[in-house]
N, C-alpha and C positions, 0 to 999 in steps of 0.2 A: 174438741169439746165432747164429742160423743163418747170416746173412750174414757175421758175423765168422769163423765156421768156414770158409766157402767162400773168403773173402778171404785167410785166413792159413794155410791148409793146402793144399799142392799136390796136384794130381791128384784133386780132388773135383769131380764133375760135378753132384751134387745132394745136398741134405740135407733130410730130412723128419722133423720132430719127431712123436712119437706118444705117446699115453697109452692104456693097455689095462686093461680090467676085465671081469669076468664080470657078466652082467645077465640078468634075465628079459625075454624078447622076446615080445610078444603081438600077434596080429592076428586079429580075429574070435574064433573058438573055439579057435584054435591058440596054445599057450603052450610055450615052450622056454627053456632056459638057453643063452646064447650068449656068445662073446667079443665085446665091443664095443670098437672101436679109434677113438680120436679122432685124425684125421690131417689133413694139408694136401694141396693138389693135387700136390706133388712126390712124394708117397708112391708114385704110379704109376711114376714114373721110377726111384726108388730100388729098388723091389721088382720092376721090370721086368714090370708087370702091364698088362693091357688090360681095357677094359670090354666085356662081351659085348653088353649091351643098355642103353639109356638113357644117362645121363651120370654123370660123377664130380663130386666136390666141386670148386668153383671158387674162385678168389681172392676173388671177390665174396661167396661163401658165408662164407668165413673173416672177411672184413672186416665183414660185417653180422651176424655170429654167427647165421647162418641155421641152423635145425635141419634138417639133411639126413641121409639115411641111404642107404648103398650096401650092398646085401645080397650076401653071398657066394652062390655057386652052390647049395650044399646047402640053406641056409635058404630061398632063393628058390624052389627046386623043391618043397620041403615045404609052404611057405605058400601058394603059388599053383599 
């Protein structure tokens, strides 16, 4: 569907499907409610975001159904 949209709609540079839900996030003794987004690598392009540290989800992660997590600044600061 994503490639169909890019091929058939003019002026689209990138398309990134997402799914979003609220979930409980736990690390050690820390627990909080957070928005969890399922995204693809093009999410960075569509949202014009950069990764401050580490790496983002890769095409290989998507293809192999790798369970990866990218933390937002606020949760990363609080948890670590």
